[in-house]
N, C-alpha and C positions, 0 to 999 in steps of 0.2 A: 706211147712213148717207150723207147728202149733206153734202159739205164745200165751202166756198168760201174761197179764199185771196185776200186783197186784197194785191196786190204780187207781181210776177213776178221778184223778185230771187232770190239763192241760197236764202234761207230758205223762201220760199213754194214755189218749184219743187221743192226737194229734199224738203220734207215731202210735197208732192203725190205725187211718184213713189214715195216710201217707203210711203205709205199705200195707194196703188193696188196696189203690189206685194204688200202684206200682205192687202188686202181688194179683190180685183179687181171685186167686185160693187158697190162704192160708186161714187157719182157724185162726182167731184172736179173742181172748176172753179178755174182760176187767172185772176184778172182783173188786167191790167197796163195802166197809163196810156200807156206808150210803145209804139212800133212794135216788131216782133219783134227787130230787130237794132240798136235804139238802146240805147246804154249809155254811161256816162260813167266817167272814170277810165281807168287803163291796165292794170296788172297787179295780181294779188293773189298773196299768198305763203302757203304752208302749211309747217309742219314735217313731218318724217317721221312723228311721232307722230299728227298729224292724218290723214295719209294712211292710217295703219293703221286709224283709226276709220272712214274711208270704205270701206275694203276690207271691214270687218266688216259695215257697214250695207247695202251694195249693190255687190257685186263687179263687175258689168258696167259700172256708171257709174264706179267707181273706176278700172277698167282703162283706160277711154277717157280719163279725166282724166290718169292717169299717163302715157299715151302722148303727151299734149300738153304735158307739163311740161318746163320747163328746170330741171335739178337742179344744185345746188352745195353744197359743204360749207364753204367758207371765208368768213370775215368779214374784210374789210380796213378798217382805221381809219387815216385820214390826218389827222395833227395835228402842227403845228409842224414841217413839212417831213419828217416820218417816216411811213413806211407800216408798220403793224404788222398781221400776219396771224395769225389763229387758225383752226384747222380743226375738222372733225368735227361741224359744226352741223346739217347735214342739212335744207336748205330746198329748196322747189320753187316756181317762179314760173309762172304761167299768165295769159294775157290775160283780163281780166274778160269781154270779149265772147265769147271762146272758151269759157270756163267756162259762161256762161249758155246758149250755143248747145248745148253738150253736155247740160245739164240739160233744156232745151226738147225736144231730140230724144228723150231718154229718156222724158220725160213723154208725148210723142205715141205713142211705141212701146208704152207701157203702157196708153194709153187715157185719159189726163188731158186735159180740155178746156182749151185755152188761148185766152183772150179778150184781144185787144190793143186799144190806143187807146181805153180806157174809163176815165174818171175816176170814182172812187167817192166820192160826197158823202154817202151815207146807207147805212151798213152794214146797217141793218134792212131797208131796201127791197131791197137786194141779196140778203139772206138769204131774204126772202119770194119774190123772183123765182125763186130756184133751189131753194126748199124746204129750205134749209140747216139741218142739225142742229148744225153747228159752223162758226164763222167764224174764220179765221186772219188776224190783222192783221199782215202783214209789209210794211207800207207805209212802212218806212224811217225815216231820221233825223228827218224832219219829219212824222212820223205824225199824220194827222188823227184817226185812231181813238184814239190815246193821249190827245190833247188833248180829244177829245169826252167821254171817260170819265175825265178826270183825277181826279175825286173817288174813283173806285175804284182806279185804277192808282197814284195819288199819285207822279207823276214828279218828280224833281229834275233840272233841266237847268242845268249849270254851264258857262258859256263860259270857256274857258281862255285863257292869257295869250300864246300864240304865234300867229302867222299862218303859214300854209303854203300852197303852191301845188303842185298835182298836174300834173307835166309828164312828157314822154317824150323819148326820144332814140334815134337809130339807132346810137349808139355802144354797143358790146357790152361789158359788164362781166362778168368771170369769177368774181366773188365778190359777196356782199352787201356793199355798200360804203357807208361813212359818211365824209363829208368835212367837216371843220370849218375855217372861214375867219374870221379876225379882220379886221374892217374899222374905219375910223375911227368908224363908227356903233355897232359892237358885233359880236357873233358871229352868223354864219349857219352852218347845217349842211344837208347834202344826204343823203338816204336813197335809195340807188340799188340797183336789182336788175334783172337781165335776166329777161324773162318769155316770150319766144319767140326764134326763131332770129336776129332782127335788131333787136329793140326792147327798150329798158330803161325802167322807171319811174324818174323823177328828181323826187323831192319836195324842195323847198327850204323850210326852216323857219327862223323867227327870232322873238324876242320882239316883242310889239306895239310897245314903245317904240323898239326898234332899227329896226323896219319903218317907223315914222313918221319917225325921224331920217334914214333913208336916202332919204326922199322917195317911197317906193313907193306911199304912199296917194294921191299926186297924179299918178301915172303911168298912161298907158294900158296896156292888156293887152300890146301889142307892146313898149312901153318897159320894162315890168317884166320881161318875158322876156329882153329884150336885156341888162338889168342882171344877171340871173342867168347868162347866157351869158358875160359878161365876168368875173364873179366866179369861175366854175368853169371858165374856158377851159383851164387846164392839165390838166384831167381829161376834157374833151370832145373834145380833139384835132380841133378844127375842125367838129365835128358841131353842128348847131343844136339848141335845145330846142324841143319841139313841144307845142302845146296842142290838146286836142279839146273845148275849152269856148268855141268861137267865139260861141256863143249868149249868153255872159255879157259884160257891158260893163265896161270899165275895170278897176279893181282888184278887181272882184267875184270874180275867180279866186282871190284870196287869202282863205283861210277861217280862221276861229277855231274850233278844235275844241270841239264841245259834248260834255261828259261827261254821259251820261244814265243815271240809276239809277231804277228803278221798284220801289216796295214790293210791289206785286202785279202779276200778269201775266194774270189772268183776270177778266173782267166777265160777269155773267149778266144777260141781259134778263129782266124779269119777264113773266109771262103764263102761259096754259095750257100753252104749249109753249116753255119757256124755252130760249133759244139762247145759248150761251156765246161770247164774243169773247176770243180768246187772242192776246196779244202775242208776237212772235217776231222775232229778229234785231235790227237797229238800232232798231226801234220800241220794244223792251224795254230795250235796253242798248247802250252803245258802249264800245269799248276802243281806246285810242290806237293809231294806225297804227304806232308805233315798235316794237310787239311783234307786229304783223301778225296780230292775232287777231279782227278784226271779222267776216270771212267765216267763219273757223273757228267762232266762236261761233254764227253763224247756222246753219251746217250741223249743228252739234252740238245746237242747239235742236231742229232738225227730227228728228234721230236719236232724241233722248230722248222727244219727244212721241209719235212713232210707236211707240217701245218701250212707253211707258206705256199707250197705247191698246190695244196688243196684250196687255199684262199684265192689263189691267182690261177686257177685252172685254165690252161690254154695260153697263158702268157708267162713263159718260163723266165724271160728277162725280168719281169716285175717280181716274180717269186724269188729270184736270186737276190735282187736288190733288197727286198724286204728281209730276207734271211740274213744277209750280211749286216744290214743296219741294226736289226734287233739283237743278233748274237754277238757282234763285236762289242756292243755296249755292255751286255750282261757278262760276257766273258772277261772283259777288262775289270769289272767289279770283283769277280772271283779271283782273277790273277793278282789284283791289288791286295786282297786279303791273303792270298797264298804267298805273295812276296813278303808281307809283314811276318807271317808265320815262319817262312824260310829264313828270313834274316834273324829272327829271334833264336832259332836253333843254331844258326851259324855263329851266334855270339853268346852262347850259354855262359862262357866265362865272365861276360859283362854283368850277369845277374847272379853270379855265384855267391856274392856277399849278402844277398837277401836271406832273411829267415825262411825256413822251409814253407811256412804258411803263405807268405807273400810270394815266394818263388812259384809255388803251385798256382796261385791265383793269376800271376803274370802269365804263366804258360797257358792257362785256360782262356785268357782274354787276348792272347798275343796277336790274333788276326784282326782285331777290332770289329769283327762281325758278332762275336759273343761279348755282351756287355754285362754290367753289374745287374741290371734288372732282368736281363735274359737269364743269367745264372740263377737269380732268385726264382724265376718261373720254373726252371728245371729242378732246382734243389733248394727250397727255402731254408732247410735245416743247415745245409752247408754254408749258405751266405750269412745266416744268423750267427753261426759259430765264428766265421771269419770276421764279421763286423765286431763281435765282442772282443776277439783277440786284438784286432787293429785298434779299436777305441781304447782298450786297456793300455796298450803300448804307447799310443799317442798321448794319453793323459799323463802317464808316468814320465814320458820324455818332457812334457810341458810343465810338469810339476803341479798339476791340478788334480782334484778328485774326479773319479769317474762318475758321471751323472747316473743316478738310479733310474730304473725303469726300462724304457724301450731301447732296442738296439740303435746305436748311433751310426748312421751311414758315414763312410770315410770322409766325404766332403765336409761334414759337420764336426769333425774332430778338431781339437785345438792344435796350435803350433806355436812354439816359443822360438823367437829368433833374437839373440842377445837378450836385452831387457824388455822386449816387446812381445806381449802375448796376443796372438790372433785367435779369435773365438772359433773360426772355421777356416777353410782352405780356399775361399772365393775372394778374388780381387776384382775390383772394377778397373778395367784397363784405362790407362791414360788416353783420352780421346780428344783430339783438337776441336775446340769450339770457336776459335777465331772471334771471340766476343770481348776482348780486352780493349781498353782505350789507353793509348800511350803506355802499354805494358801493364796497366792496372786492372786486376780482376775485380769485377763488380757484382751487382745483384744476380746477374745470370749465373756466374760461377757459384755464388752462395746457394742458389736454388738447385742448380745442376748437381753439385757435389753433396750438398746437404741432403737432398732427396735420396740419393744413392747410399749415403751413409745410414739413412733410416731404413733402407731396403733389405738389410740382412747380410750384406757382404762384410767380411772381416776387415778388409783394407780397401780404401778408396784412393786411387792414384790421380792426382791432378795431371792435366795434359803437359806435354813438353813445355817447360818454362825456360825462357831464354836468359842467358847470363849478361847480355848487353843488348843495346838497341839494334846494332848491326848483326846480332846473332839470331834475330827473329826470322821465322819463315814468312810471315805476313805481318802487315801493320796491326792485325787483330790478335797477335799472339801475346800471351801474358809474359811478364818479365820478373826478374828478381835482381834488379840493378839500381833501385832507387828506394829511398826511405818509404815513399808512399806505397810501393809494391809490398814491402814487408808488412806494413800496417794493414793493407787490404787482405793479404793472405792470412794474417793473424785473426782477423774477424771471421774468416771461413773456418779456420782450424778450431777456434774457440767454440763455434757453433757445433761442429762435429763432435768435439769432446764433451760438450755440455748436454747435447740432446740424443746422443747415440752411444753404443758401446763399440763402434767401429774405430779403426785407426785410419790415419790419413797420411799419404806420402806425396812427395814432390819429385818429379822427374826433371832434371836439369839437362839442358842441351844447347847446342849451337848449330844453326842451320847449314853453315858452310855454303857449298855451291847451290843448295836448294833454297836459298833465302831470297828475299825481296820479290815475293810472288803474291798473287791474289788469293783470297779465300777459295776453297775448292769449288764452291757453288758458282763462282765467277770464272772458272777455268782452272782446273787442277794443274799445278806446276807452271802456270803461265806467268810471265813477268808482269810487274806492275806497269800500268800505262804511263805513269810518271812518278817522280819522287823516289826512284830506286837508290839504294845504297850500295857501296862497293862490297864485293864478296871475296872470301878467301877459302881455300881448300888445301888439302895435302899437296896437290899438284894442280897446275892450271887445268881447268876443265869447264865444259859447257854441258850441263845435265841433259837438256833437250837440244840436240844438235840443230843449229840454225835458228833456235828460238830463245833459249835461256841466255841470261847474262853470263859472260865468261868470268869465272872466278880465277884470281891469281893464286900462285903458290904462296903459302904462308912463309914469312921470313922468321928468323930467330926472334926478332923483336915482337912480331905478331904472336908467336907461341908463348912468349913470356907474358904478354898482356892478357891473352886468352886464359892462360892458367890462373892468373891473378883474378880474372873475372869469375871463374868457377869457384875459386876459394872464397871470394867475397859473397857470392850467392849462397854457398854452403853455410857460411856463418849466419846469413840472413834467414835461411830456412830453419836453422836451429832456433834463432830468436823468435821466429814466427810460431814455433811449437810443433812443427811437423814430426811425426813419429818415425818416418822412413824416408830414405833418400835413394833415388835411382839416377845413375849416370847413363845418358843416352849415347850409345856407341853403335847404333844400327841405322839402317834405312838410308845410307848415303849421306847423312849429315856430316858435320865436320870431323868428329872423331872416328866415325865409320869410314870416312874417306881415307884416313891413314891406314886402317886395318886391311881394307880390300886391295888386292893387287890390280883390280880394274881401275882404281882411282888414285893409287899411290905410285908415282913414277920417280920418286925422289932418289937422289944418289948420296944423300948424307946419312947420318946415323938413324934417321927416321924412315928410311926406305930400304927396299931389298927383301931380306928374309922376313918371315912372319914375326919373329922376335923383334926385329927392328921396326916393323910396321906398327907393332903394338906399343912401342916404346913411349910415344907421346901420350896416347890415351892412358897408359899405366902411370905416367908421370902426373897427369891431371888427377887421376883417381887417388893416388897416394897423397897428393897435396890436399884433396878434399877429405879423405879419411882422417888425416892428421888433425883437422879442425872440427870434424863432425863428432858429436858426443859418443863416447865409447860404448854406451849402453844402447845405442840406436843403430838399427841395421842399415846397410848399404847394399843395393843390388846394382847390376849392370845389364842393360839391354844390349844384346848383340844381334847381328844378322848372321844366323847360323848357316845360311846357304844363300849365295848370290843368285843361284839358278841360271848362271851364265858360265859357259866353258872358260876356264882360266880364272874364275873367281873363287871366293871362299866356299869351301865344302864342309859338310858335317864333320869330317875328320879334323879339319882346321878349327872348327868350333870347339872341339874338345881341348885342343892346345890353347886356344884363346882363353877358355874358361880356367884352365890350370894356371895361366899367368895371372888372371885377376884374382883367383883364389889365393895365390901366394902373396898378392898385394893387399889382402884383407877383405875381399868381397865376401858377402854372406850368401849371395844367391845370384844366379844367372837367369835373366829373363830372355827366353829363347824365341826370338822372332826370326824373320828371314826376308830377303828380297829388298826391292825398292832402291837398290844401289845403281842399277843400270836399266834403261828402257829396253835393253835386249833380252831381259829375263824371260824365262819360260817356266813359270812355276806349275806344279801339279797340285791343283786344288782338290778339296774333299773334306769330309768330316775329320776334324782333329788333325788336319794335314801337317801341322808343324809340331805336333806332340812328339814324333820320333826324334826330333832334334833335342828337346828337353830330356827325353829318355836317355839318349846316348850321352849327353853332357853329364847328366846326374850320375849315371852308373859307370862311366869311364873316368870322368875327371874327379868324381867323388865330391861334388858340391851340390847343394840343393838348387832346384830349378823352378821356374815358373813356366807353365805351358800356356801357349796362346794360339789363337787361330781356329775359327769354326768350332768352338766349344759352345754349344747352345742348349744343352739339356743337362739336368742333374745326372742323368745316366752317364754322360760323357765324363763329367767331373769325378763321379764316384769311381768309374773304371780307371781313370788316369791316376788318381791318388792311391787307390787300393793296390794297384799293380806296381807302385813305386816308379812310375814314369815321370812324375814331377811331384813337387811338394805343395805347390799352389797352382790354381787355374785362374788365369786372367780372362774375364768375359767382357767383351766390348760392346758390339752392336746390339746384342739382346738387352743390355742395360740402357741403351739409348731408347729402345722401344718400351722398356718396362723398368723403371727405376727400382722396383721391388722384385726384380727377377729372382733373387735368392730366396726370399720369403715364399714366392709363388711356387718355385720348383720344390721347396721343402714340402709344401702342401700337396703337390701333385704326387709325390712318392709316399705320402702318408706319414711324414715325419713332423710331429706337432710340437716338439720340444724347443724349436728355435724361437727366441724371444722376439716379439713384435712391439713396436711402440704402443704404449697403453692407449693412446688416442685411436689406434687402428684395430683394437682387439675385436670389435664388432664385425669388422670386415673379414678378419681371420676366420671367425666362426662361420660366417656366410660362405666364404670361399671353400672351406672344408666340407660343408654340407653339399654344396653344388658339385664338388669333385666326387664325393662319395656317391651321389646320385648318378653321375656320368659313368662311374665305374660299374655300378649295378646294371645300368642299361646296356653297357658294352658286353658284360658277361652274359646277360640274357639273350643277346643277339648272336652269340658266337656259335658257329656250326661245328661240324666234325673236324677234328684235327687230323693231320696226316697219320699220326700214330693210331687213332681210332679207326681210320680207313684200313690200315694194314692189319690191325687186330681183327676186324670183321672179316676180311678176306681169309685170314688164317683159320677163322672159325668156320669157314665154308659158306 
């Protein structure tokens, strides 16, 4: 097979040498537009895990690279006059030029042909010249090949909102260093790491609007560098900042990061001898430099394509299909983490009110790939110190004594909201049971909610409870519109208060256009076969086109009656003894239908602008707050993202939260979606947490995070980083009523109180988990760090 690689960067060179090593008889040519030693940028960084992948792919190359690396374990964060250090991160830095030279030398050693100073305008002509059976397009960020076949690759190129400049300095830094500086124009940050014996990369980044206000858009290259030297003078110790981009004019050294995602990575030319063109490296994808994965991804692209070619020897089409399937999945995971990290740095101002300890923790866990327990593995001392700081602050804020003894994980710290003290940060989500009879909650609800109150969570929320018979989703929904409802709920509340130290809350709502349907196990959102009741919504609508009953637009009289229903139900909830009340303004139900522009087409005072669309839900909330006891909290559940073009966005959610905060809300429960069947949500671990994060830190109101939170590690990371104040856990509590107790035992926290009747089970569980941990430790092999260390030892 003859192979031509367009681009002599890490992706093209590494693939060439890996394939030549596998198939010495193949002719492999790398064509590069620059001279052999031309390169731009300073250093690149790899994690120890990436080094392990290089060792497995080609040990001689990996050994040479490892010998040229500058290795460090610590991350230093400088913020508000503090330096906070965490260790165990395992990074290596190497000069980009040195890395390319190593790859070039290994290619020559193996017999790869390197052609320099050649610009490729036509990949087909190049393939014909060398008789290529395969063309690798590793032609970088501004790939001509990607643009030429855009109809096949379907790239999305998104220019992000920060400007950054890639500089260097002779000042040596002994840790991966992040420096945050507030100026009259806004926040700047530096990403700094040493990559050889006397040189460090020094990247300066700031949002576009800050860059403009600082005047950098109008400065020469030298003036811009001088600005950065003055800004970071206390960390440079007199060393200048250096640029290797003298070929660029003026402020062109300041770059806006392009986020590139391609739907496909393989293009086939038609003809008797079809030749595939395969994207690799930055031509196929980019990942923000703040997680240091661009070169990693390029090298791992090369590793995987070489592996697929070996696994499907003689069947190139199968090899390319396998490559695309495996790498697109893995790259999207990395790009998702990189996007989280990138957005965190774009919004440093959002987190600037955090204390330095929490700010540093939030920065370390920003990508969601590094979690609380992962940090503990890396640096148990750092996590122990952070937990002690966080617990002391939480207890002081809650007005309780700090418990003696063991470190308290963040999810088990107390929280006081008005007059209600929550023993920890875990909430049992309101989960529809559809088990009521004529709105009356019965024995099922007693057992369901009672068991979960005994299971360790601080707050147990009853499912959405309807304020009138025609406000129900299904005939099985519970209500709070008759005396027997109040009595039935009081029985459940009394049990929770008498038998547990949990609090219990009620979520009040009105189904709107999503009412008069069957229980979900009989067909989710499907209308009843008979006995339907009339529906109202903000505007006339049919939730499932051609299927659902059509709801009429609510009249002024309807709005008065519904407001009165909510007020009556609120008084009943207080009489029943509930500790917490939540107003349901999400998921396309009645109040949500006013907020979303997808469902509100009114032309009166309740339609149009966001303020107008929120007017009726706020009216209802204020009326409820006026009769709800002043010492008991009220939260509001919102859909923070409709996941539909033209619907509610996370930016809207911040404004919605501000409106409810002004009306007296204590907390915003940040869910999303279920407003329109056209939605296209992006699912994943903790996928809705960014909404709670943004609302909390921009609107300045406590939040509840929901959605795919299913481990203590998730909850600890969310609470510790200040992304939310409470974590609502739903489906895991359906499978395990004692989820909170069990997760405490899994992470070795034994101070959480168990019901005395279950203490024997607690002891047994802790012994079993300790035995499992011991077996796992005994079976662990060499870590990537140990592999790298052994190679360096020779």
